[in-house]
PDBQT receptor file of N, H, CA, C and O in Angstrom, charges set to zero:
ATOM      1  N   MET A   1     -25.986  10.384  16.575  1.00  0.00    +0.000 N 
ATOM      2  CA  MET A   1     -25.340  10.653  15.144  1.00  0.00    +0.000 C 
ATOM      3  C   MET A   1     -24.013  10.707  14.698  1.00  0.00    +0.000 C 
ATOM      4  O   MET A   1     -23.336  11.680  15.027  1.00  0.00    +0.000 OA
ATOM      5  N   ASN A   2     -23.506   9.779  13.969  1.00  0.00    +0.000 N 
ATOM      6  H   ASN A   2     -24.057   8.988  13.702  1.00  0.00    +0.000 HD
ATOM      7  CA  ASN A   2     -22.572   9.951  13.324  1.00  0.00    +0.000 C 
ATOM      8  C   ASN A   2     -21.727  11.297  13.026  1.00  0.00    +0.000 C 
ATOM      9  O   ASN A   2     -22.321  12.179  12.406  1.00  0.00    +0.000 OA
ATOM     10  N   ARG A   3     -20.437  11.519  13.403  1.00  0.00    +0.000 N 
ATOM     11  H   ARG A   3     -19.954  10.803  13.907  1.00  0.00    +0.000 HD
ATOM     12  CA  ARG A   3     -19.863  12.884  13.414  1.00  0.00    +0.000 C 
ATOM     13  C   ARG A   3     -19.049  13.105  12.677  1.00  0.00    +0.000 C 
ATOM     14  O   ARG A   3     -18.576  14.242  12.682  1.00  0.00    +0.000 OA
ATOM     15  N   ALA A   4     -18.540  12.100  11.728  1.00  0.00    +0.000 N 
ATOM     16  H   ALA A   4     -18.923  11.177  11.725  1.00  0.00    +0.000 HD
ATOM     17  CA  ALA A   4     -17.495  12.175  10.564  1.00  0.00    +0.000 C 
ATOM     18  C   ALA A   4     -18.278  13.002   9.592  1.00  0.00    +0.000 C 
ATOM     19  O   ALA A   4     -19.507  13.015   9.663  1.00  0.00    +0.000 OA
ATOM     20  N   TYR A   5     -17.726  13.591   8.821  1.00  0.00    +0.000 N 
ATOM     21  H   TYR A   5     -16.728  13.580   8.763  1.00  0.00    +0.000 HD
ATOM     22  CA  TYR A   5     -18.113  14.028   7.647  1.00  0.00    +0.000 C 
ATOM     23  C   TYR A   5     -18.066  12.775   6.638  1.00  0.00    +0.000 C 
ATOM     24  O   TYR A   5     -17.586  11.703   7.007  1.00  0.00    +0.000 OA
ATOM     25  N   SER A   6     -18.574  12.960   5.383  1.00  0.00    +0.000 N 
ATOM     26  H   SER A   6     -18.963  13.831   5.084  1.00  0.00    +0.000 HD
ATOM     27  CA  SER A   6     -18.576  11.859   4.417  1.00  0.00    +0.000 C 
ATOM     28  C   SER A   6     -17.606  13.021   3.537  1.00  0.00    +0.000 C 
ATOM     29  O   SER A   6     -17.606  14.252   3.553  1.00  0.00    +0.000 OA
ATOM     30  N   ARG A   7     -16.679  11.869   2.667  1.00  0.00    +0.000 N 
ATOM     31  H   ARG A   7     -16.679  10.869   2.654  1.00  0.00    +0.000 HD
ATOM     32  CA  ARG A   7     -16.057  12.518   1.645  1.00  0.00    +0.000 C 
ATOM     33  C   ARG A   7     -16.457  14.076   0.960  1.00  0.00    +0.000 C 
ATOM     34  O   ARG A   7     -15.866  15.155   1.005  1.00  0.00    +0.000 OA
ATOM     35  N   ASP A   8     -17.704  13.657   0.335  1.00  0.00    +0.000 N 
ATOM     36  H   ASP A   8     -18.183  12.781   0.298  1.00  0.00    +0.000 HD
ATOM     37  CA  ASP A   8     -18.591  14.783  -0.231  1.00  0.00    +0.000 C 
ATOM     38  C   ASP A   8     -18.503  16.198   0.456  1.00  0.00    +0.000 C 
ATOM     39  O   ASP A   8     -18.224  17.232  -0.152  1.00  0.00    +0.000 OA
ATOM     40  N   GLU A   9     -18.813  16.100   1.969  1.00  0.00    +0.000 N 
ATOM     41  H   GLU A   9     -19.040  15.260   2.463  1.00  0.00    +0.000 HD
ATOM     42  CA  GLU A   9     -18.857  16.991   2.812  1.00  0.00    +0.000 C 
ATOM     43  C   GLU A   9     -17.616  17.589   3.325  1.00  0.00    +0.000 C 
ATOM     44  O   GLU A   9     -17.594  18.680   3.895  1.00  0.00    +0.000 OA
ATOM     45  N   GLU A  10     -16.697  16.934   3.136  1.00  0.00    +0.000 N 
ATOM     46  H   GLU A  10     -16.715  16.048   2.674  1.00  0.00    +0.000 HD
ATOM     47  CA  GLU A  10     -15.203  17.365   3.545  1.00  0.00    +0.000 C 
ATOM     48  C   GLU A  10     -14.915  17.875   2.120  1.00  0.00    +0.000 C 
ATOM     49  O   GLU A  10     -14.416  19.000   2.117  1.00  0.00    +0.000 OA
ATOM     50  N   ARG A  11     -15.056  17.466   1.228  1.00  0.00    +0.000 N 
ATOM     51  H   ARG A  11     -15.462  16.552   1.231  1.00  0.00    +0.000 HD
ATOM     52  CA  ARG A  11     -14.620  18.271   0.075  1.00  0.00    +0.000 C 
ATOM     53  C   ARG A  11     -15.120  19.712   0.124  1.00  0.00    +0.000 C 
ATOM     54  O   ARG A  11     -14.342  20.661   0.035  1.00  0.00    +0.000 OA
ATOM     55  N   ALA A  12     -16.674  19.875   0.294  1.00  0.00    +0.000 N 
ATOM     56  H   ALA A  12     -17.306  19.104   0.366  1.00  0.00    +0.000 HD
ATOM     57  CA  ALA A  12     -17.207  21.092   0.340  1.00  0.00    +0.000 C 
ATOM     58  C   ALA A  12     -16.850  22.354   1.605  1.00  0.00    +0.000 C 
ATOM     59  O   ALA A  12     -17.023  23.567   1.721  1.00  0.00    +0.000 OA
ATOM     60  N   LEU A  13     -16.336  21.384   2.311  1.00  0.00    +0.000 N 
ATOM     61  H   LEU A  13     -16.196  20.398   2.216  1.00  0.00    +0.000 HD
ATOM     62  CA  LEU A  13     -15.700  22.243   3.482  1.00  0.00    +0.000 C 
ATOM     63  C   LEU A  13     -14.033  23.063   2.908  1.00  0.00    +0.000 C 
ATOM     64  O   LEU A  13     -13.836  24.263   2.716  1.00  0.00    +0.000 OA
ATOM     65  N   ARG A  14     -13.220  22.106   2.780  1.00  0.00    +0.000 N 
ATOM     66  H   ARG A  14     -13.380  21.131   2.936  1.00  0.00    +0.000 HD
ATOM     67  CA  ARG A  14     -12.218  22.430   2.279  1.00  0.00    +0.000 C 
ATOM     68  C   ARG A  14     -12.414  23.268   0.976  1.00  0.00    +0.000 C 
ATOM     69  O   ARG A  14     -11.668  24.246   0.999  1.00  0.00    +0.000 OA
ATOM     70  N   ARG A  15     -13.026  23.213   0.074  1.00  0.00    +0.000 N 
ATOM     71  H   ARG A  15     -13.633  22.418   0.056  1.00  0.00    +0.000 HD
ATOM     72  CA  ARG A  15     -13.306  24.204  -0.760  1.00  0.00    +0.000 C 
ATOM     73  C   ARG A  15     -13.603  25.741  -0.186  1.00  0.00    +0.000 C 
ATOM     74  O   ARG A  15     -12.908  26.697  -0.530  1.00  0.00    +0.000 OA
ATOM     75  N   ALA A  16     -14.764  25.858   0.766  1.00  0.00    +0.000 N 
ATOM     76  H   ALA A  16     -15.329  25.081   1.045  1.00  0.00    +0.000 HD
ATOM     77  CA  ALA A  16     -15.466  26.928   1.263  1.00  0.00    +0.000 C 
ATOM     78  C   ALA A  16     -13.936  27.366   1.862  1.00  0.00    +0.000 C 
ATOM     79  O   ALA A  16     -13.568  28.366   1.245  1.00  0.00    +0.000 OA
ATOM     80  N   VAL A  17     -13.155  27.035   2.641  1.00  0.00    +0.000 N 
ATOM     81  H   VAL A  17     -13.455  26.224   3.142  1.00  0.00    +0.000 HD
ATOM     82  CA  VAL A  17     -11.851  27.434   3.648  1.00  0.00    +0.000 C 
ATOM     83  C   VAL A  17     -11.019  27.948   2.292  1.00  0.00    +0.000 C 
ATOM     84  O   VAL A  17     -10.757  29.138   2.120  1.00  0.00    +0.000 OA
ATOM     85  N   THR A  18     -10.672  26.994   1.439  1.00  0.00    +0.000 N 
ATOM     86  H   THR A  18     -10.885  26.027   1.579  1.00  0.00    +0.000 HD
ATOM     87  CA  THR A  18      -9.884  27.511   0.350  1.00  0.00    +0.000 C 
ATOM     88  C   THR A  18     -10.345  28.825  -0.389  1.00  0.00    +0.000 C 
ATOM     89  O   THR A  18      -9.573  29.736  -0.688  1.00  0.00    +0.000 OA
ATOM     90  N   GLU A  19     -11.682  28.811  -0.642  1.00  0.00    +0.000 N 
ATOM     91  H   GLU A  19     -12.309  28.071  -0.399  1.00  0.00    +0.000 HD
ATOM     92  CA  GLU A  19     -11.780  29.973  -1.093  1.00  0.00    +0.000 C 
ATOM     93  C   GLU A  19     -12.153  31.429  -0.681  1.00  0.00    +0.000 C 
ATOM     94  O   GLU A  19     -12.522  32.410  -1.327  1.00  0.00    +0.000 OA
ATOM     95  N   GLY A  20     -11.869  31.153   0.903  1.00  0.00    +0.000 N 
ATOM     96  H   GLY A  20     -11.569  30.357   1.428  1.00  0.00    +0.000 HD
ATOM     97  CA  GLY A  20     -11.782  32.339   1.730  1.00  0.00    +0.000 C 
ATOM     98  C   GLY A  20     -13.086  32.795   2.492  1.00  0.00    +0.000 C 
ATOM     99  O   GLY A  20     -13.289  33.910   2.973  1.00  0.00    +0.000 OA
ATOM    100  N   ARG A  21     -14.068  31.517   2.504  1.00  0.00    +0.000 N 
ATOM    101  H   ARG A  21     -13.903  30.612   2.113  1.00  0.00    +0.000 HD
ATOM    102  CA  ARG A  21     -15.500  31.839   2.803  1.00  0.00    +0.000 C 
ATOM    103  C   ARG A  21     -15.375  31.082   4.321  1.00  0.00    +0.000 C 
ATOM    104  O   ARG A  21     -14.589  30.171   4.581  1.00  0.00    +0.000 OA
ATOM    105  N   ASP A  22     -16.358  31.696   5.256  1.00  0.00    +0.000 N 
ATOM    106  H   ASP A  22     -16.996  32.436   5.045  1.00  0.00    +0.000 HD
ATOM    107  CA  ASP A  22     -16.621  30.577   5.922  1.00  0.00    +0.000 C 
ATOM    108  C   ASP A  22     -17.665  29.626   6.175  1.00  0.00    +0.000 C 
ATOM    109  O   ASP A  22     -18.829  29.945   6.418  1.00  0.00    +0.000 OA
ATOM    110  N   PRO A  23     -17.297  28.633   6.122  1.00  0.00    +0.000 N 
ATOM    111  CA  PRO A  23     -17.929  27.506   5.853  1.00  0.00    +0.000 C 
ATOM    112  C   PRO A  23     -19.224  27.179   6.674  1.00  0.00    +0.000 C 
ATOM    113  O   PRO A  23     -18.995  27.160   7.883  1.00  0.00    +0.000 OA
ATOM    114  N   ASP A  24     -20.444  26.934   6.355  1.00  0.00    +0.000 N 
ATOM    115  H   ASP A  24     -20.631  26.949   5.373  1.00  0.00    +0.000 HD
ATOM    116  CA  ASP A  24     -21.555  26.408   7.021  1.00  0.00    +0.000 C 
ATOM    117  C   ASP A  24     -21.691  24.814   6.970  1.00  0.00    +0.000 C 
ATOM    118  O   ASP A  24     -21.079  24.252   6.062  1.00  0.00    +0.000 OA
ATOM    119  N   CYS A  25     -22.391  24.082   7.807  1.00  0.00    +0.000 N 
ATOM    120  H   CYS A  25     -22.888  24.539   8.545  1.00  0.00    +0.000 HD
ATOM    121  CA  CYS A  25     -22.311  22.634   8.115  1.00  0.00    +0.000 C 
ATOM    122  C   CYS A  25     -23.069  22.128   6.729  1.00  0.00    +0.000 C 
ATOM    123  O   CYS A  25     -24.180  22.496   6.348  1.00  0.00    +0.000 OA
ATOM    124  N   PRO A  26     -22.258  21.272   6.129  1.00  0.00    +0.000 N 
ATOM    125  CA  PRO A  26     -22.821  20.760   4.818  1.00  0.00    +0.000 C 
ATOM    126  C   PRO A  26     -24.022  19.724   5.126  1.00  0.00    +0.000 C 
ATOM    127  O   PRO A  26     -24.906  19.375   4.343  1.00  0.00    +0.000 OA
ATOM    128  N   ARG A  27     -23.812  19.281   6.594  1.00  0.00    +0.000 N 
ATOM    129  H   ARG A  27     -23.094  19.565   7.230  1.00  0.00    +0.000 HD
ATOM    130  CA  ARG A  27     -24.720  18.160   7.027  1.00  0.00    +0.000 C 
ATOM    131  C   ARG A  27     -26.390  19.026   7.428  1.00  0.00    +0.000 C 
ATOM    132  O   ARG A  27     -27.481  18.619   7.028  1.00  0.00    +0.000 OA
ATOM    133  N   CYS A  28     -26.212  20.005   8.114  1.00  0.00    +0.000 N 
ATOM    134  H   CYS A  28     -25.326  20.335   8.439  1.00  0.00    +0.000 HD
ATOM    135  CA  CYS A  28     -27.084  20.586   9.019  1.00  0.00    +0.000 C 
ATOM    136  C   CYS A  28     -27.535  22.316   8.594  1.00  0.00    +0.000 C 
ATOM    137  O   CYS A  28     -28.618  22.834   8.865  1.00  0.00    +0.000 OA
ATOM    138  N   GLY A  29     -26.433  22.953   7.904  1.00  0.00    +0.000 N 
ATOM    139  H   GLY A  29     -25.553  22.533   7.684  1.00  0.00    +0.000 HD
ATOM    140  CA  GLY A  29     -26.791  24.026   7.594  1.00  0.00    +0.000 C 
ATOM    141  C   GLY A  29     -26.115  25.241   8.769  1.00  0.00    +0.000 C 
ATOM    142  O   GLY A  29     -26.072  26.469   8.701  1.00  0.00    +0.000 OA
ATOM    143  N   ALA A  30     -25.745  24.493   9.586  1.00  0.00    +0.000 N 
ATOM    144  H   ALA A  30     -25.780  23.495   9.641  1.00  0.00    +0.000 HD
ATOM    145  CA  ALA A  30     -25.586  25.561  11.035  1.00  0.00    +0.000 C 
ATOM    146  C   ALA A  30     -24.439  26.389  10.398  1.00  0.00    +0.000 C 
ATOM    147  O   ALA A  30     -23.931  26.048   9.329  1.00  0.00    +0.000 OA
ATOM    148  N   VAL A  31     -24.016  27.583  11.148  1.00  0.00    +0.000 N 
ATOM    149  H   VAL A  31     -24.428  27.860  12.016  1.00  0.00    +0.000 HD
ATOM    150  CA  VAL A  31     -23.014  28.173  11.361  1.00  0.00    +0.000 C 
ATOM    151  C   VAL A  31     -21.824  27.458  12.057  1.00  0.00    +0.000 C 
ATOM    152  O   VAL A  31     -22.047  27.038  13.192  1.00  0.00    +0.000 OA
ATOM    153  N   MET A  32     -20.329  27.224  11.418  1.00  0.00    +0.000 N 
ATOM    154  H   MET A  32     -20.147  27.565  10.496  1.00  0.00    +0.000 HD
ATOM    155  CA  MET A  32     -19.927  26.208  12.007  1.00  0.00    +0.000 C 
ATOM    156  C   MET A  32     -18.917  27.464  13.079  1.00  0.00    +0.000 C 
ATOM    157  O   MET A  32     -18.750  28.659  12.831  1.00  0.00    +0.000 OA
ATOM    158  N   ASP A  33     -18.498  26.832  14.023  1.00  0.00    +0.000 N 
ATOM    159  H   ASP A  33     -18.634  25.862  14.224  1.00  0.00    +0.000 HD
ATOM    160  CA  ASP A  33     -17.449  27.173  15.202  1.00  0.00    +0.000 C 
ATOM    161  C   ASP A  33     -15.906  26.679  14.336  1.00  0.00    +0.000 C 
ATOM    162  O   ASP A  33     -15.508  25.601  13.894  1.00  0.00    +0.000 OA
ATOM    163  N   ARG A  34     -15.371  27.977  14.373  1.00  0.00    +0.000 N 
ATOM    164  H   ARG A  34     -15.694  28.852  14.732  1.00  0.00    +0.000 HD
ATOM    165  CA  ARG A  34     -13.646  27.777  13.948  1.00  0.00    +0.000 C 
ATOM    166  C   ARG A  34     -12.932  28.392  14.969  1.00  0.00    +0.000 C 
ATOM    167  O   ARG A  34     -13.221  29.114  15.924  1.00  0.00    +0.000 OA
ATOM    168  N   ARG A  35     -11.835  27.867  14.467  1.00  0.00    +0.000 N 
ATOM    169  H   ARG A  35     -11.600  27.280  13.692  1.00  0.00    +0.000 HD
ATOM    170  CA  ARG A  35     -10.859  27.714  15.911  1.00  0.00    +0.000 C 
ATOM    171  C   ARG A  35      -9.239  27.688  15.171  1.00  0.00    +0.000 C 
ATOM    172  O   ARG A  35      -8.748  26.766  14.520  1.00  0.00    +0.000 OA
ATOM    173  N   GLU A  36      -8.830  28.572  15.400  1.00  0.00    +0.000 N 
ATOM    174  H   GLU A  36      -9.229  29.321  15.929  1.00  0.00    +0.000 HD
ATOM    175  CA  GLU A  36      -7.166  28.296  14.348  1.00  0.00    +0.000 C 
ATOM    176  C   GLU A  36      -6.318  27.011  15.530  1.00  0.00    +0.000 C 
ATOM    177  O   GLU A  36      -6.453  26.926  16.750  1.00  0.00    +0.000 OA
ATOM    178  N   VAL A  37      -5.542  26.229  14.681  1.00  0.00    +0.000 N 
ATOM    179  H   VAL A  37      -5.433  26.299  13.689  1.00  0.00    +0.000 HD
ATOM    180  CA  VAL A  37      -5.085  25.118  15.397  1.00  0.00    +0.000 C 
ATOM    181  C   VAL A  37      -3.494  25.329  15.520  1.00  0.00    +0.000 C 
ATOM    182  O   VAL A  37      -2.685  25.124  14.616  1.00  0.00    +0.000 OA
ATOM    183  N   PRO A  38      -3.214  25.774  16.802  1.00  0.00    +0.000 N 
ATOM    184  CA  PRO A  38      -1.550  25.878  16.863  1.00  0.00    +0.000 C 
ATOM    185  C   PRO A  38      -0.625  25.004  16.606  1.00  0.00    +0.000 C 
ATOM    186  O   PRO A  38      -0.629  23.823  16.956  1.00  0.00    +0.000 OA
ATOM    187  N   PRO A  39       0.442  25.739  15.796  1.00  0.00    +0.000 N 
ATOM    188  CA  PRO A  39       1.199  24.289  15.481  1.00  0.00    +0.000 C 
ATOM    189  C   PRO A  39       2.003  23.800  16.615  1.00  0.00    +0.000 C 
ATOM    190  O   PRO A  39       2.166  24.321  17.719  1.00  0.00    +0.000 OA
ATOM    191  N   ARG A  40       2.440  22.778  16.170  1.00  0.00    +0.000 N 
ATOM    192  H   ARG A  40       2.307  22.355  15.273  1.00  0.00    +0.000 HD
ATOM    193  CA  ARG A  40       3.249  21.821  17.035  1.00  0.00    +0.000 C 
ATOM    194  C   ARG A  40       4.691  21.869  17.585  1.00  0.00    +0.000 C 
ATOM    195  O   ARG A  40       5.475  22.304  16.742  1.00  0.00    +0.000 OA
ATOM    196  N   PRO A  41       5.144  21.608  18.528  1.00  0.00    +0.000 N 
ATOM    197  CA  PRO A  41       6.476  22.312  18.833  1.00  0.00    +0.000 C 
ATOM    198  C   PRO A  41       7.403  20.966  18.529  1.00  0.00    +0.000 C 
ATOM    199  O   PRO A  41       8.633  20.935  18.505  1.00  0.00    +0.000 OA
ATOM    200  N   ASP A  42       6.448  19.814  18.294  1.00  0.00    +0.000 N 
ATOM    201  H   ASP A  42       5.449  19.838  18.314  1.00  0.00    +0.000 HD
ATOM    202  CA  ASP A  42       7.249  18.588  17.911  1.00  0.00    +0.000 C 
ATOM    203  C   ASP A  42       7.669  18.321  16.492  1.00  0.00    +0.000 C 
ATOM    204  O   ASP A  42       8.549  17.564  16.085  1.00  0.00    +0.000 OA
ATOM    205  N   VAL A  43       6.898  19.061  15.864  1.00  0.00    +0.000 N 
ATOM    206  H   VAL A  43       6.182  19.676  16.195  1.00  0.00    +0.000 HD
ATOM    207  CA  VAL A  43       6.424  18.985  14.218  1.00  0.00    +0.000 C 
ATOM    208  C   VAL A  43       7.525  19.587  13.294  1.00  0.00    +0.000 C 
ATOM    209  O   VAL A  43       7.200  20.772  13.225  1.00  0.00    +0.000 OA
ATOM    210  N   ALA A  44       8.556  19.430  12.608  1.00  0.00    +0.000 N 
ATOM    211  H   ALA A  44       8.819  18.467  12.664  1.00  0.00    +0.000 HD
ATOM    212  CA  ALA A  44       9.668  20.157  12.073  1.00  0.00    +0.000 C 
ATOM    213  C   ALA A  44       9.175  21.321  11.066  1.00  0.00    +0.000 C 
ATOM    214  O   ALA A  44       9.815  22.341  10.814  1.00  0.00    +0.000 OA
ATOM    215  N   TYR A  45       7.740  20.922  10.469  1.00  0.00    +0.000 N 
ATOM    216  H   TYR A  45       7.219  20.093  10.675  1.00  0.00    +0.000 HD
ATOM    217  CA  TYR A  45       7.254  21.978   9.569  1.00  0.00    +0.000 C 
ATOM    218  C   TYR A  45       5.761  22.429   9.860  1.00  0.00    +0.000 C 
ATOM    219  O   TYR A  45       4.860  21.671  10.220  1.00  0.00    +0.000 OA
ATOM    220  N   VAL A  46       5.671  23.593   9.673  1.00  0.00    +0.000 N 
ATOM    221  H   VAL A  46       6.403  24.209   9.380  1.00  0.00    +0.000 HD
ATOM    222  CA  VAL A  46       4.578  24.243  10.482  1.00  0.00    +0.000 C 
ATOM    223  C   VAL A  46       3.490  24.132   9.167  1.00  0.00    +0.000 C 
ATOM    224  O   VAL A  46       3.800  23.867   8.005  1.00  0.00    +0.000 OA
ATOM    225  N   ARG A  47       2.142  24.410   9.693  1.00  0.00    +0.000 N 
ATOM    226  H   ARG A  47       1.890  24.625  10.637  1.00  0.00    +0.000 HD
ATOM    227  CA  ARG A  47       0.899  24.439   8.454  1.00  0.00    +0.000 C 
ATOM    228  C   ARG A  47       0.158  25.250   9.671  1.00  0.00    +0.000 C 
ATOM    229  O   ARG A  47       0.271  25.279  10.896  1.00  0.00    +0.000 OA
ATOM    230  N   LYS A  48      -0.720  25.941   8.611  1.00  0.00    +0.000 N 
ATOM    231  H   LYS A  48      -0.811  25.917   7.615  1.00  0.00    +0.000 HD
ATOM    232  CA  LYS A  48      -1.725  26.488   9.514  1.00  0.00    +0.000 C 
ATOM    233  C   LYS A  48      -2.708  25.851   8.947  1.00  0.00    +0.000 C 
ATOM    234  O   LYS A  48      -2.730  25.503   7.767  1.00  0.00    +0.000 OA
ATOM    235  N   ARG A  49      -3.860  25.610  10.046  1.00  0.00    +0.000 N 
ATOM    236  H   ARG A  49      -3.842  25.893  11.005  1.00  0.00    +0.000 HD
ATOM    237  CA  ARG A  49      -4.844  24.994  10.225  1.00  0.00    +0.000 C 
ATOM    238  C   ARG A  49      -5.921  25.572  11.316  1.00  0.00    +0.000 C 
ATOM    239  O   ARG A  49      -5.856  26.331  12.283  1.00  0.00    +0.000 OA
ATOM    240  N   ARG A  50      -7.000  24.781  10.624  1.00  0.00    +0.000 N 
ATOM    241  H   ARG A  50      -7.053  24.165   9.839  1.00  0.00    +0.000 HD
ATOM    242  CA  ARG A  50      -8.237  25.493  11.213  1.00  0.00    +0.000 C 
ATOM    243  C   ARG A  50      -9.232  24.188  11.916  1.00  0.00    +0.000 C 
ATOM    244  O   ARG A  50      -9.346  23.136  11.286  1.00  0.00    +0.000 OA
ATOM    245  N   TRP A  51      -9.769  24.330  12.963  1.00  0.00    +0.000 N 
ATOM    246  H   TRP A  51      -9.676  25.184  13.475  1.00  0.00    +0.000 HD
ATOM    247  CA  TRP A  51     -10.775  23.175  13.203  1.00  0.00    +0.000 C 
ATOM    248  C   TRP A  51     -11.703  23.814  12.992  1.00  0.00    +0.000 C 
ATOM    249  O   TRP A  51     -11.705  25.004  13.305  1.00  0.00    +0.000 OA
ATOM    250  N   LEU A  52     -12.989  23.107  12.278  1.00  0.00    +0.000 N 
ATOM    251  H   LEU A  52     -12.988  22.140  12.023  1.00  0.00    +0.000 HD
ATOM    252  CA  LEU A  52     -14.450  23.687  12.093  1.00  0.00    +0.000 C 
ATOM    253  C   LEU A  52     -15.013  22.787  12.843  1.00  0.00    +0.000 C 
ATOM    254  O   LEU A  52     -14.480  21.679  12.902  1.00  0.00    +0.000 OA
ATOM    255  N   ARG A  53     -16.206  23.048  13.581  1.00  0.00    +0.000 N 
ATOM    256  H   ARG A  53     -16.640  23.948  13.533  1.00  0.00    +0.000 HD
ATOM    257  CA  ARG A  53     -17.194  22.338  14.292  1.00  0.00    +0.000 C 
ATOM    258  C   ARG A  53     -18.234  22.663  14.264  1.00  0.00    +0.000 C 
ATOM    259  O   ARG A  53     -18.370  23.828  13.890  1.00  0.00    +0.000 OA
ATOM    260  N   CYS A  54     -19.261  22.055  14.544  1.00  0.00    +0.000 N 
ATOM    261  H   CYS A  54     -19.150  21.109  14.848  1.00  0.00    +0.000 HD
ATOM    262  CA  CYS A  54     -20.491  21.933  14.173  1.00  0.00    +0.000 C 
ATOM    263  C   CYS A  54     -21.463  21.837  15.465  1.00  0.00    +0.000 C 
ATOM    264  O   CYS A  54     -21.757  20.704  15.846  1.00  0.00    +0.000 OA
ATOM    265  N   ALA A  55     -21.949  22.887  16.121  1.00  0.00    +0.000 N 
ATOM    266  H   ALA A  55     -21.710  23.808  15.811  1.00  0.00    +0.000 HD
ATOM    267  CA  ALA A  55     -22.096  22.752  17.572  1.00  0.00    +0.000 C 
ATOM    268  C   ALA A  55     -23.537  22.155  17.442  1.00  0.00    +0.000 C 
ATOM    269  O   ALA A  55     -23.923  21.450  18.374  1.00  0.00    +0.000 OA
ATOM    270  N   ARG A  56     -24.559  22.415  16.141  1.00  0.00    +0.000 N 
ATOM    271  H   ARG A  56     -24.246  22.988  15.383  1.00  0.00    +0.000 HD
ATOM    272  CA  ARG A  56     -25.592  21.497  16.181  1.00  0.00    +0.000 C 
ATOM    273  C   ARG A  56     -25.525  19.747  16.125  1.00  0.00    +0.000 C 
ATOM    274  O   ARG A  56     -25.968  18.912  16.914  1.00  0.00    +0.000 OA
ATOM    275  N   CYS A  57     -24.959  19.635  15.154  1.00  0.00    +0.000 N 
ATOM    276  H   CYS A  57     -24.599  20.313  14.513  1.00  0.00    +0.000 HD
ATOM    277  CA  CYS A  57     -24.824  18.208  14.834  1.00  0.00    +0.000 C 
ATOM    278  C   CYS A  57     -23.357  17.210  15.176  1.00  0.00    +0.000 C 
ATOM    279  O   CYS A  57     -23.019  16.054  14.923  1.00  0.00    +0.000 OA
ATOM    280  N   GLY A  58     -22.787  18.304  15.839  1.00  0.00    +0.000 N 
ATOM    281  H   GLY A  58     -23.061  19.243  16.045  1.00  0.00    +0.000 HD
ATOM    282  CA  GLY A  58     -21.409  17.546  16.114  1.00  0.00    +0.000 C 
ATOM    283  C   GLY A  58     -20.086  17.177  15.140  1.00  0.00    +0.000 C 
ATOM    284  O   GLY A  58     -19.064  16.578  15.475  1.00  0.00    +0.000 OA
ATOM    285  N   GLY A  59     -20.443  17.733  13.821  1.00  0.00    +0.000 N 
ATOM    286  H   GLY A  59     -21.274  18.220  13.549  1.00  0.00    +0.000 HD
ATOM    287  CA  GLY A  59     -19.503  17.396  12.649  1.00  0.00    +0.000 C 
ATOM    288  C   GLY A  59     -18.063  17.936  13.273  1.00  0.00    +0.000 C 
ATOM    289  O   GLY A  59     -18.113  18.730  14.213  1.00  0.00    +0.000 OA
ATOM    290  N   SER A  60     -17.045  17.594  12.859  1.00  0.00    +0.000 N 
ATOM    291  H   SER A  60     -17.005  16.949  12.096  1.00  0.00    +0.000 HD
ATOM    292  CA  SER A  60     -15.890  18.394  13.130  1.00  0.00    +0.000 C 
ATOM    293  C   SER A  60     -14.811  17.732  12.345  1.00  0.00    +0.000 C 
ATOM    294  O   SER A  60     -14.872  16.529  12.090  1.00  0.00    +0.000 OA
ATOM    295  N   LEU A  61     -13.855  18.463  11.967  1.00  0.00    +0.000 N 
ATOM    296  H   LEU A  61     -13.805  19.440  12.175  1.00  0.00    +0.000 HD
ATOM    297  CA  LEU A  61     -13.039  18.688  10.534  1.00  0.00    +0.000 C 
ATOM    298  C   LEU A  61     -11.702  19.729  10.731  1.00  0.00    +0.000 C 
ATOM    299  O   LEU A  61     -11.980  20.928  10.774  1.00  0.00    +0.000 OA
ATOM    300  N   VAL A  62     -10.776  19.480  10.809  1.00  0.00    +0.000 N 
ATOM    301  H   VAL A  62     -10.550  18.506  10.774  1.00  0.00    +0.000 HD
ATOM    302  CA  VAL A  62      -9.439  19.929  10.661  1.00  0.00    +0.000 C 
ATOM    303  C   VAL A  62      -8.920  20.362   9.153  1.00  0.00    +0.000 C 
ATOM    304  O   VAL A  62      -8.393  19.502   8.447  1.00  0.00    +0.000 OA
ATOM    305  N   VAL A  63      -9.050  21.456   8.769  1.00  0.00    +0.000 N 
ATOM    306  H   VAL A  63      -9.478  22.155   9.343  1.00  0.00    +0.000 HD
ATOM    307  CA  VAL A  63      -8.647  22.060   7.736  1.00  0.00    +0.000 C 
ATOM    308  C   VAL A  63      -7.341  22.468   7.475  1.00  0.00    +0.000 C 
ATOM    309  O   VAL A  63      -6.892  23.135   8.407  1.00  0.00    +0.000 OA
ATOM    310  N   ASP A  64      -6.550  22.308   6.525  1.00  0.00    +0.000 N 
ATOM    311  H   ASP A  64      -6.916  21.766   5.767  1.00  0.00    +0.000 HD
ATOM    312  CA  ASP A  64      -5.177  23.001   5.977  1.00  0.00    +0.000 C 
ATOM    313  C   ASP A  64      -5.575  24.211   5.736  1.00  0.00    +0.000 C 
ATOM    314  O   ASP A  64      -6.783  24.231   5.504  1.00  0.00    +0.000 OA
ATOM    315  N   LEU A  65      -4.978  25.438   5.682  1.00  0.00    +0.000 N 
ATOM    316  H   LEU A  65      -3.996  25.422   5.870  1.00  0.00    +0.000 HD
ATOM    317  CA  LEU A  65      -5.367  26.725   5.574  1.00  0.00    +0.000 C 
ATOM    318  C   LEU A  65      -4.529  26.820   3.990  1.00  0.00    +0.000 C 
ATOM    319  O   LEU A  65      -3.484  26.172   3.931  1.00  0.00    +0.000 OA
ATOM    320  N   PRO A  66      -4.843  27.397   3.051  1.00  0.00    +0.000 N 
ATOM    321  CA  PRO A  66      -4.102  28.049   1.854  1.00  0.00    +0.000 C 
ATOM    322  C   PRO A  66      -3.447  28.698   2.727  1.00  0.00    +0.000 C 
ATOM    323  O   PRO A  66      -3.705  29.077   3.869  1.00  0.00    +0.000 OA
ATOM    324  N   ARG A  67      -1.928  28.844   1.560  1.00  0.00    +0.000 N 
ATOM    325  H   ARG A  67      -1.718  28.537   0.631  1.00  0.00    +0.000 HD
ATOM    326  CA  ARG A  67      -0.669  29.332   2.141  1.00  0.00    +0.000 C 
ATOM    327  C   ARG A  67      -0.347  31.345   1.153  1.00  0.00    +0.000 C 
ATOM    328  O   ARG A  67       0.643  32.020   1.435  1.00  0.00    +0.000 OA
TER     329      ARG A  67
C-alpha cells in the first residue's frame, strides 16, 4: 500500500496537531504512534517536530509543532 498521505490527509494531521489533539490516521482511523524528533546539531535553527506513524497502514508524516 502507498505509505504517503495525500495533501488533504496531511492537512488533517497538521490541523489536529496544531489544535493540540492526538490525531488518528486519516486513512484508516487507527491511533497513530507519536514520537518527538530531536533537533539536529548541524542545523542553525531549532524546530519542534513530531513524527506521526500509523502502525496499521504504514502512513508516516513529520509535523512541525506550534511554538
